[in-house]
N, C-alpha and C positions, 0 to 999 in steps of 0.2 A: 482431700480430693484426689482421685486416681488420675494420673497424668495419661492423656491419650496419645499414644504413639501412632503416627500415620506414616504411610509410604512417602518417601522423600518427594517423588514426583507430584503426589497429591497435595502435600503441604506447600510445595513451591507454587502450584497452580492456585491454591487458596490465597496465598499472598498476592499473586498477580491480579486475581479477580478483585480482591479487596482494594488494591491500589487503583485499579481501573474504575471501580465504583466511587472511590473518594476523589479521583481526578475529575470525574464527571460532575460530582457534587460541588467541589470546592476549587478545582483547578490544581494543576501540578504544583505550581509555585506556593500555594497556600496549604498544601498537604504535608504533614510531618510523618517521619518514619514511625514515631510513637503512636500515631493514629492508625496506621496500617496494621501494626502488631496488635493493637487493642481490638480492632475489628475482628481479627482472626483468633484473638485470645491466646497469644504466644508472647514470649519475651523478645527483646530486641536482639538477644544473642542468636535466636532462631532466624531472625531476619537476615542478620549478617553472615549466617552460615550459607545462605542461598544467594545473597546479593551483596556486592561490595559497597553499594551506596544507593541513594534514592534515584539517582540518574540511571543506575544499572537496572533497577526494576522498571524504570520508565521504558528502557529499551525492550525489556521483556513484554511489557504491555503492548508496545508498538508491534512486536513480532506476532503476538497473539491476534492483534487486530488484522494484520495483513495475511495471516496464514490461509484463510479461506480463498483469498484472491490468488495467492501463489499456487494453491492446489488447483484452482480452476484453470489457470494458465498452463499448468503441466498437463491437465486433461485435454485442453485445446491442442497443445503441441503433439499429443499422442494420436490425434485424429488423422483421418485420411485426406483432409482438405489440402489444397495447394498452399504454398507459403504465404502468398498475398492474402488469401482468405483467413489464414490463421492469424496473421498480424492484425488484420481488420477486426477480427473477433476479440483479440486480446485488448486492443485499444478500447473497444466498446465495453469490455468487462470493467476496465478502469473507470470509464465514464459512468457506468451504471451504479457505481458506489454511491453517487449523490442521490439517486432515486430510491434505491433499495435499502440503503443503510444510513438513513437520516440521523439515527442516534449517534452513530460513529462520527459522521460529518459534523454534527453539532458539538460533540466532545472535542474534536480536533480544533474547531474554530472558536471555542468559547474563551473568555478571558482567563489568562493564567496557564493556557495550554499551548503556547506558541512552540515551546521546545518539543512537546509531544507531536505536534503537527510535523515538525522537521524530522523527528525520529520515524514517524510513520512513512513519510515519503522516502526516506533513506532505506528503511526496511523493505518497502515495496519494490524499489529499484533493485536492491541487492538480491532479493528473493527471486525476482522475475528475470534478471539480467542473463544468467547462464542459459536459461531455456530459450529466451527470445533471441539471444545472440546466435545460438545454434540454428534456429530457424532462418535467421538472416544470412548466416554463413552458407547454409545449404542452398538457399535461394540464389545467393550470389554465384556459387559454384555451378548451378544449373542455368545461369544466365537470366534468371527471372528478375533479380535485383542487380543494380549496377552501383555498388558502393564499396570503397576500399576500407571503410571503417564501420563494420557491422555493430560492434559494441557501442561505439560512440553515437552511432545513428539511433540506437535504441534509447540511450539516455536522453537524446534530444527530443525524440518522439514522445516519451513518457512525460518529460517536463512540459512540452507543449500541450499535451492532452490534459494534464493536471491543471495547467493555467486556464484552459477552456472550461473545465469542470468546476473550478473554484469561483469563477466570476458569475455568480448567480444573479447579480443585480443588473446585468445587461437587459435592455429591452429586446423584444422578439426579433426585430430587424437586425440589430447589432449582432445578436447571437447567431442569427442565420448567416450573416456575412462572415463572421469569425469562423464558423463551422466550415463554410465553403473554402475559406482561405487555408485552414489547417488541412483539409482533405487534399488540396492542391500541393501544399508544402510536403505532406507525407509522400506523395507520388514523386515529387522532385528529389527529396532526400534519398529515397530508395531507388531512383532511376527507373521508375515504372511508367510505361507509356500506354500499355494496353489493358490497364485495370483501373477502375474507378473506386477509390476508397469511399466508404459511406459510414460516417459517424452518427450514431443514434443518440441524439441529444436534443 
């Protein structure tokens, strides 16, 4: 049988997609490297040429999952809106993941994928942090925001937003109150008095 030689980037993506598919079917913890290479029809040597370990490819899967969100955040940052509107739009993009990407949310929360969940949140924060910190820093310089810790403020806001988005079991009234509370917290953390943040959830 003739061995098919593929472009390294293409082969790497094949392995990532195979791993993502298996994690969705079996969970990360119950998926073996041997199953990933079998799905792609390559040897384990090929796998270890691209990834040091199963956890290494898990991080690659997480980065693939968050890439569209990070790209959206960058596009929001390039817009002509004021800093407060940009921050509001970015937080809503994170919240909309639950509504528009149910397959990904199910993958993150299913049994055996706790570590994937952690990796996705870490990749999301790391990918968005430089862009959002720049918006917060610029807004602070212009007197729009009043915070001495723009980077840390971003981390807190994302963590709070993810907390709200993950609690899908709340009843309508509880969710409404938590949403209002978070909108108020965002304003206080950023020191904004003349803008009302609105979370779409």
